[in-house]
C-alpha positions in Angstrom: 118.5 120.1 91.7 119.0 122.0 88.5 122.8 121.9 89.1 122.7 118.1 89.6 120.6 117.7 86.5 123.1 119.9 84.5 126.1 117.9 85.7 124.4 114.6 84.8 123.8 116.0 81.3 127.4 117.0 80.8 128.6 113.6 82.0 126.3 111.9 79.6 127.6 113.9 76.6 131.2 113.5 77.6 130.8 109.7 77.8 129.1 109.6 74.4 131.9 111.6 72.8 134.5 109.3 74.4 132.8 106.2 73.1 132.6 107.7 69.6 136.3 108.6 69.7 137.3 105.1 70.6 135.1 103.6 67.9 136.6 105.9 65.3 140.1 105.2 66.5 139.9 101.5 66.4 137.6 101.2 63.3 140.5 101.8 60.8 140.0 102.4 57.1 137.2 100.4 55.6 139.0 100.2 52.2 142.2 99.0 53.9 140.4 96.2 55.6 138.7 95.1 52.5 141.5 92.7 51.8 140.8 90.2 54.5 141.2 87.4 52.0 144.7 88.4 50.9 147.5 86.1 52.1 151.1 85.3 51.8 150.4 83.2 48.7 148.6 86.1 47.1 151.7 88.2 47.8 154.0 85.6 46.1 151.6 85.5 43.1 151.4 89.3 42.6 155.2 89.7 43.1 155.9 87.0 40.5 153.5 88.8 38.0 155.0 92.2 38.8 151.6 93.6 39.9 153.0 95.3 43.0 153.8 99.0 43.2 155.0 99.3 46.8 155.2 97.3 50.0 155.4 98.4 53.6 156.1 95.9 56.5 155.3 96.9 60.1 156.8 94.6 62.7 154.9 93.8 65.9 156.3 93.6 69.4 155.6 89.9 69.3 158.5 89.0 67.0 158.5 87.8 64.2 154.8 88.6 63.5 153.9 91.7 61.6 151.5 93.5 59.2 152.2 93.8 55.5 150.6 96.6 53.5 150.6 96.1 49.7 149.7 98.7 47.0 148.8 97.1 43.7 149.2 98.6 40.2 145.4 98.7 40.0 145.4 101.2 42.9 144.0 98.9 45.5 145.6 98.8 48.9 145.4 95.6 51.0 147.0 94.6 54.2 147.3 91.3 56.0 149.1 89.8 59.0 152.0 87.4 58.7 153.3 85.0 61.2 156.9 85.5 60.0 158.1 88.8 58.6 161.3 87.2 57.2 159.2 84.9 54.9 157.5 88.0 53.3 160.9 89.6 53.0 162.3 86.6 51.2 159.4 86.5 48.7 159.9 90.2 47.9 163.7 89.8 47.6 163.3 86.9 45.2 161.0 88.9 43.0 163.2 92.0 43.2 160.3 94.0 44.7 161.4 97.0 46.8 159.8 97.4 50.2 160.0 99.5 53.4 160.7 97.8 56.7 159.4 99.9 59.6 160.7 99.6 63.2 158.6 98.1 65.9 156.0 100.7 67.0 155.9 101.7 70.6 152.5 101.6 72.2 151.1 105.0 73.0 150.6 105.8 76.8 147.4 107.5 75.7 145.9 104.2 74.5 147.3 101.9 77.2 146.9 104.1 80.3 145.0 107.4 79.8 142.1 106.1 77.7 141.1 103.1 79.9 141.3 105.1 83.1 139.6 108.1 81.5 136.7 106.0 80.3 136.3 104.3 83.7 136.2 107.7 85.4 133.7 109.1 83.0 131.5 106.0 83.5 131.6 106.4 87.3 131.0 110.1 87.0 127.9 109.6 84.8 126.6 106.9 87.1 126.7 109.1 90.2 125.4 112.1 88.3 122.4 110.0 87.2 121.7 108.7 90.7 122.0 112.1 92.2 119.4 113.5 89.7 117.1 110.6 90.5 117.4 111.3 94.2 116.7 115.0 93.8 113.6 114.2 91.7 112.3 111.7 94.4 112.6 114.4 97.1 113.7 112.2 99.9 116.8 110.2 99.1 114.9 106.9 98.5 116.5 106.2 95.2 120.1 107.0 96.3 122.3 104.0 96.3 123.6 102.9 99.7 121.8 105.8 101.3 120.1 103.8 104.0 120.3 106.4 106.8 118.2 109.0 105.0 114.6 109.7 106.1 111.8 108.2 104.0 109.3 110.8 104.9 107.0 112.0 102.1 106.4 115.7 102.1 103.1 117.4 101.3 103.1 121.1 100.8 100.1 123.3 101.7 99.6 124.2 98.0 99.4 120.5 97.0 96.1 119.7 95.3 95.8 116.6 97.5 96.0 118.6 100.7 93.1 118.0 103.1 91.0 120.5 105.2 88.7 120.1 108.2 85.7 120.2 105.8 86.9 116.9 104.3 86.7 115.3 107.7 83.2 114.3 108.7 81.8 112.8 111.9 84.6 113.9 114.2 83.3 117.1 115.6 85.0 117.0 119.1 88.2 115.6 117.7 88.4 118.5 115.2 87.7 121.0 117.9 90.6 119.7 120.0 93.0 119.9 117.0 91.9 123.4 116.0 94.0 124.7 118.9 97.1 123.3 117.2 96.2 125.0 113.9 95.6 128.3 115.7 99.0 128.0 117.4 100.8 127.4 114.2 99.0 130.3 112.5 99.3 132.7 115.5 102.1 131.6 117.8 102.5 135.0 119.4 99.1 134.8 121.0 100.2 131.9 123.1 103.8 132.7 123.7 102.9 136.1 125.1 101.2 134.4 128.0 103.9 131.8 128.4 102.1 128.9 126.7 104.1 126.2 125.1 103.1 124.5 121.9 102.3 120.8 122.4 105.3 118.8 121.1 103.3 115.7 120.2 99.7 114.6 119.6 98.8 110.9 119.7 95.7 109.8 117.8 94.3 106.7 119.2 91.4 104.6 117.8 90.4 101.5 115.8 91.5 101.1 112.2 89.6 103.1 109.6 88.3 105.9 112.0 90.1 108.7 110.2 93.3 109.2 112.2 95.5 109.8 109.2 92.9 112.0 107.6 92.8 114.2 110.7 96.5 114.7 110.7 96.5 115.7 107.0 93.6 118.1 107.7 95.6 119.8 110.5 98.5 120.4 108.2 96.2 121.7 105.4 94.4 124.1 107.8 97.7 125.4 109.3 99.3 125.9 105.9 102.6 124.3 106.9 104.6 121.4 105.3 103.5 117.9 106.2 105.9 115.0 106.5 104.3 111.6 106.5 105.8 108.2 107.1 105.1 104.9 108.7 106.6 103.4 111.8 107.9 100.5 109.8 110.0 102.9 107.6 112.5 103.2 110.5 113.2 99.5 111.0 115.8 97.8 108.8 118.1 94.8 109.0 121.1 97.0 109.3 122.1 98.2 112.8 121.8 101.9 113.4 119.7 102.7 110.3 116.5 103.5 112.2 118.3 105.9 114.6 119.9 107.6 111.6 116.6 108.0 109.8 115.1 109.6 112.9 117.9 112.1 113.1 117.6 112.9 109.4 113.9 113.2 109.6 114.0 115.8 112.4 116.9 117.6 110.7 114.8 118.0 107.6 111.8 119.1 109.7 113.9 121.8 111.4 114.8 123.2 107.9 111.1 123.6 107.1 109.8 124.6 110.5 107.0 125.3 111.4 105.8 121.9 110.1 104.0 118.7 111.1 105.7 115.3 111.2 103.2 112.4 111.1 104.2 108.9 112.0 101.5 106.3 111.2 101.4 103.0 113.1 103.9 104.3 115.6 103.6 101.0 117.6 105.9 99.4 115.1 108.8 101.3 116.5 107.7 102.7 119.9 106.9 99.4 121.7 107.9 98.9 125.3 111.6 98.5 125.8 113.2 95.5 127.4 110.6 93.2 126.0 112.2 91.6 123.0 114.6 88.7 122.8 117.3 91.2 121.7 117.4 92.9 125.0 118.5 96.6 125.2 120.5 96.3 122.0 117.6 95.6 119.9 117.5 97.8 116.7 114.0 98.9 117.4 114.9 100.1 120.9 117.9 102.1 119.5 115.5 103.8 117.1 113.0 104.5 120.0 115.8 106.0 122.1 116.8 108.3 119.3 113.2 109.4 118.9 112.9 110.1 122.6 115.9 112.3 122.5 114.8 114.2 119.4 111.3 114.8 120.8 112.3 116.0 124.2 116.1 115.8 124.7 118.9 118.2 124.4 117.9 119.3 121.0 115.5 122.2 120.4 112.6 121.5 118.0 110.8 124.8 117.9 107.8 124.8 115.5 107.8 121.0 115.0 104.7 119.1 116.0 104.9 115.4 115.9 101.6 113.6 115.3 101.3 109.9 115.5 98.5 107.3 115.1 98.1 103.9 116.6 95.4 101.4 117.5 97.6 99.7 120.1 98.3 102.4 122.7 98.6 99.7 125.4 101.9 98.4 124.0 103.6 101.8 123.7 106.6 102.7 125.9 105.6 104.9 128.8 108.5 107.2 128.1 107.1 108.3 124.8 103.6 108.9 126.3 104.6 111.4 129.0 104.1 115.2 128.7 106.9 116.8 126.8 106.8 114.2 124.1 103.2 113.3 123.4 101.3 116.0 125.4 97.9 115.1 124.1 96.1 111.9 123.4 93.0 112.3 121.1 90.7 109.3 121.0 89.2 108.8 117.6 86.4 106.3 117.9 83.6 104.9 115.8 81.1 107.6 114.7 77.6 107.8 116.1 74.5 107.9 114.0 74.9 111.6 113.2 78.6 111.2 112.4 77.8 108.3 110.1 75.3 110.4 108.2 77.8 113.2 107.7 80.4 110.7 106.5 78.0 109.1 104.1 77.2 112.6 102.7 80.9 113.2 102.1 81.5 109.9 100.3 78.2 110.2 98.4 79.6 113.3 96.5 80.2 112.3 92.9 77.9 109.3 93.2 74.4 109.6 91.6 71.9 108.3 94.2 68.4 107.1 93.3 65.3 108.5 94.9 64.9 105.5 97.1 68.3 105.9 98.8 68.0 107.4 102.3 71.4 108.2 103.8 69.8 108.8 107.2 68.3 105.4 107.2 71.6 103.8 106.1 73.3 105.6 109.0 70.8 104.2 111.4 71.4 100.6 110.2 75.2 100.7 110.1 75.9 100.6 113.8 79.6 100.0 114.5 80.8 101.0 111.0 83.9 103.2 110.8 84.5 105.9 108.2 86.4 103.4 106.1 83.6 100.9 106.3 81.1 103.5 105.1 83.3 104.6 102.2 83.7 100.9 101.2 79.9 100.4 101.4 79.1 103.2 99.0 82.0 102.2 96.7 80.8 98.6 96.5 77.3 99.9 95.8 78.6 102.0 93.0 80.5 99.0 91.6 77.3 96.9 91.7 75.4 99.7 90.0 77.9 100.1 87.2 78.1 96.3 86.7 74.4 96.2 85.9 74.7 99.2 83.5 72.6 101.6 85.5 73.3 105.3 86.0 71.9 105.7 89.5 72.7 103.8 92.7 69.6 102.2 94.1 68.8 101.0 97.6 69.0 97.4 96.5 72.7 98.0 95.5 73.4 99.2 99.0 71.6 96.3 100.6 73.5 93.8 98.6 76.8 95.5 99.4 75.8 95.6 103.1 75.5 91.8 103.0 78.7 91.4 101.0 80.7 93.4 103.4 79.2 92.0 106.6 78.8 88.3 105.7 80.5 87.7 102.4 79.3 87.2 98.8 76.6 84.7 98.4 77.4 81.5 96.4 74.1 80.8 94.7 75.7 78.5 92.2 76.8 76.0 94.9 74.9 72.7 94.8 73.4 71.8 98.2 71.5 68.7 99.0 67.9 68.9 100.3 69.0 67.4 103.6 71.7 70.0 104.2 69.4 72.8 103.1 66.7 71.6 105.6 69.3 71.4 108.4 70.5 74.9 107.6 67.0 76.3 107.4 66.1 75.1 110.9 69.5 76.2 112.3 69.1 79.7 111.0 65.4 79.8 112.0 66.5 79.0 115.6 68.8 82.0 115.7 66.2 84.3 114.1 63.4 83.4 116.5 65.6 84.1 119.5 66.8 87.4 118.0 63.1 88.4 117.6 61.9 87.3 121.0 64.7 88.5 123.2 64.3 92.3 124.0 68.0 93.4 123.9 69.1 91.8 120.7 68.0 92.1 117.1 65.8 92.9 115.3 66.3 90.5 112.4 67.3 92.2 109.2 67.7 89.2 107.0 67.8 85.4 107.2 69.3 83.3 104.4 70.3 79.7 103.8 72.5 80.6 100.8 76.2 79.7 101.4 78.6 82.7 101.7 82.2 83.3 100.9 83.2 83.0 104.6 82.3 79.3 104.5 79.0 79.6 106.3 76.1 77.5 105.1 73.7 80.4 105.9 73.4 83.4 108.0 71.0 85.4 110.3 71.8 89.1 110.2 70.6 91.3 113.1 70.2 95.0 112.7 70.8 97.0 115.8 68.6 100.2 115.7 70.6 102.2 118.2 74.1 102.9 119.4 75.0 101.4 122.8 77.7 102.7 125.0 77.8 99.8 127.5 77.2 96.1 127.4 74.9 94.9 130.2 75.0 91.5 131.9 71.5 90.8 130.5 72.5 91.7 127.0 75.6 89.5 127.1 73.5 86.6 128.4 71.0 87.1 125.6 73.9 87.0 123.1 74.8 83.6 124.4 71.2 82.4 124.2 71.0 83.5 120.6 74.4 81.8 119.8 73.0 78.5 121.0 69.7 78.7 119.1 71.0 77.0 115.9 72.3 73.9 117.8 69.2 73.6 119.9 66.9 73.8 116.8 68.9 71.0 115.2 68.5 68.9 118.4 64.8 69.5 118.7 63.8 68.8 115.1 66.3 66.1 114.0 67.1 64.5 117.3 70.8 64.8 116.2 73.4 67.6 116.0 75.9 68.8 113.4 79.3 70.5 113.4 77.7 73.7 112.0 77.5 75.3 115.4 81.2 75.3 116.1 81.6 79.0 115.6 78.5 79.7 117.7 79.9 77.6 120.6 83.2 79.5 120.4 81.5 82.8 120.5 79.2 81.8 123.4 82.2 80.5 125.4 84.3 83.6 124.9 81.4 85.8 126.0 80.7 83.7 129.1 84.4 83.6 130.0 84.6 87.4 129.7 81.6 87.8 132.0 83.3 85.8 134.6 87.0 86.8 134.4 86.9 90.3 133.0 83.7 92.1 133.9 83.0 90.7 137.4 79.5 89.3 136.7 80.1 86.2 138.8 78.9 86.3 142.4 81.2 83.5 143.5 84.3 85.1 142.1 83.4 88.7 142.8 84.8 91.8 141.1 88.3 90.5 140.5 89.9 90.5 137.1 91.2 87.0 136.2 91.5 87.6 132.5 94.8 86.7 130.9 96.5 89.7 129.4 97.5 89.4 125.8 101.2 88.9 125.5 102.5 91.4 123.0 106.2 90.3 122.8 107.8 86.9 122.6 110.5 87.9 124.9 108.3 89.0 127.8 107.7 86.3 130.4 109.1 83.9 127.9 108.4 80.4 129.0 106.0 81.4 131.8 103.2 78.9 132.0 101.8 79.6 135.5 98.6 81.6 135.9 98.1 84.5 138.2 95.5 82.6 140.2 95.3 79.2 141.9 93.9 75.9 140.6 90.9 76.3 142.8 90.1 79.6 141.2 90.6 78.1 137.8 88.2 75.3 138.6 85.7 77.9 139.8 86.0 79.9 136.6 85.4 76.7 134.6 82.3 75.9 136.6 80.9 79.4 136.4 81.4 79.5 132.6 79.7 76.1 132.3 76.8 77.3 134.5 76.2 80.4 132.3 76.2 78.3 129.2 73.9 75.6 130.6 71.4 78.2 131.9 71.4 79.9 128.5 70.9 76.6 126.8 67.9 75.8 129.0 66.3 79.2 128.3 66.9 79.0 124.6 65.5 75.5 124.4 62.4 76.6 126.3 61.8 79.6 124.0 62.2 77.5 120.8 59.9 74.8 122.1 57.3 77.5 123.0 57.5 78.8 119.4 57.9 75.4 117.6 55.2 76.3 115.2 57.1 79.5 114.2 60.2 77.4 113.8 58.5 75.1 111.3 56.9 78.0 109.4 60.2 79.9 109.2 62.2 76.9 108.0 59.5 76.1 105.4 59.6 79.7 104.1 63.4 79.5 103.9 63.3 76.3 102.0 61.0 78.0 99.5 62.7 81.4 99.1 66.2 80.7 100.4 66.3 84.3 101.8 63.7 86.3 103.7 63.8 89.9 104.9 62.6 91.5 108.1 59.0 92.1 107.0 58.6 88.5 105.8 60.1 87.1 109.0 58.1 89.3 111.4 54.9 88.4 109.5 55.3 84.8 110.8 54.5 86.1 114.3 51.3 87.9 113.3 47.7 86.7 113.6 44.8 88.4 112.0 47.0 91.3 111.0 48.2 92.1 114.5 51.3 90.9 116.3 50.6 88.4 119.0 52.1 88.7 122.4 55.1 86.4 122.4 54.6 85.0 125.9 50.9 84.2 125.2 51.2 83.1 121.6 49.1 80.2 120.6 49.5 79.8 116.9 48.9 76.4 115.2 51.7 75.8 112.8 51.2 74.5 109.3 52.2 70.9 108.5 55.8 70.6 107.7 57.2 67.6 106.0 59.7 66.9 108.9 59.4 64.1 111.4 61.2 64.1 114.8 64.5 62.2 114.5 64.8 62.9 110.7 68.3 64.0 109.7 
């Protein structure tokens, strides 16, 4: 690198000197050029007055043009160009002024040949020296012109201040334990080779986005103290044929020079999808890249000390050849953290953030079921932003609650003007959802109910708050989800004797759940435990133009009937529950009209009588009068 930088400096100075030389050469004498206004008439006038001391005539190659240099008695020297040298000679001869006629000058080869080519060579030399220096500084050839086949991997050394350790990874205890073997192998390879053990060539990290797959890979490299090369699967794919395969070769060549090391490919599904599935056939550029990767990972080449780690959230579309032992020997599932893991993650991200006394990370962990590590980090970050916006020094629980709603639902649009009719419809709609959440045992409880429009386009929302992590979905739980989804539409129908378009998303959600129960999970007695679900088509080229289903028309009709039966049964149950709690429906809607947003305590208080919660199946509460008549819209 130093040599390249030195050469580029020399080239720069040589080019500068050349430019100065040319400028001086062609600049001429300033005093000599001061006579730009001198002409042939001036010569005739000075010759007639005997004001001329000497005259020199230089002929040009373009005959009869030339340049006349005149020295006056005053000591001034002027020169000018004439279109006809003979005319100047005649004037001088008539005035008896002596002059010197010089022969036509021959053009120097230095000026005509050497100088232009020399300057061109110096310019090209300087350009390439500069580009080489830039490439060396970037560390990977990204800035090198026309260097498409070079690897775009970014290197992180163990002594890098941004290097990660296992202590920086929270909530992934089992995953870290599985990867600690890799770290131990890189640190003490002899312990394993002595007993004939082979280091795993590849480790595939599988899990939803935001669960910490990339962070885990960086932590492995940091703990092992080896170089870490990171790049994305999309870095291999270019419009030029053969570029991807060339970059794979260059990447592994660079890794071999720095072995032992770790090569991490994020989103490997961009380049390692199943072959023979695209419209380009076997000559598709992506497939050529994958073929080269297969060869490098477990081909004729020897990659001792190189561990390839990859991350994806679409393991189902990867080519089987890259998943076999010898390429990716291990598959580590990185899922969403449980309540203990979420608490650990919150503690990591809470460092450097001043929390108020009312903030309980354990409680936040319990109320963030389904959140990934990235979601939790975003939650605390949004809370810190809200705190700073209000000019406070400590993050309060209210900041976290607002951020929770903002992330889950969207920012509330309190400034939006809504008519009283629309507000009343929304209040009963959301009250219908909330009552079913509260009554049904496997859903809810209700965290918050609001009729304030949100950024997602919803006129209001009912936010449940699961209080436990669930591993499985039961048939009863899925049916209750459908019942809750239909609650808003049913409440509109009961109160207003009319319905709106506001339940379109609820209907879609209920339909998808019912269809999954029938076609995917085998919850239908008529169809049995057979999977009729349509597999997601990943590639345009696979089964292109296929429109037929994998089952008969009779089965399709049965599926439609089963789905409709589930929806109809759920509708009947939801309507019965809401009619049973019609007084609570009125009270909840009235409270929403007054406050626009109510929390869990305010909502559950509607079900209480004389300070104690009433049994829901035997509740006999007389509702307050609400200014709504049946049929009003």
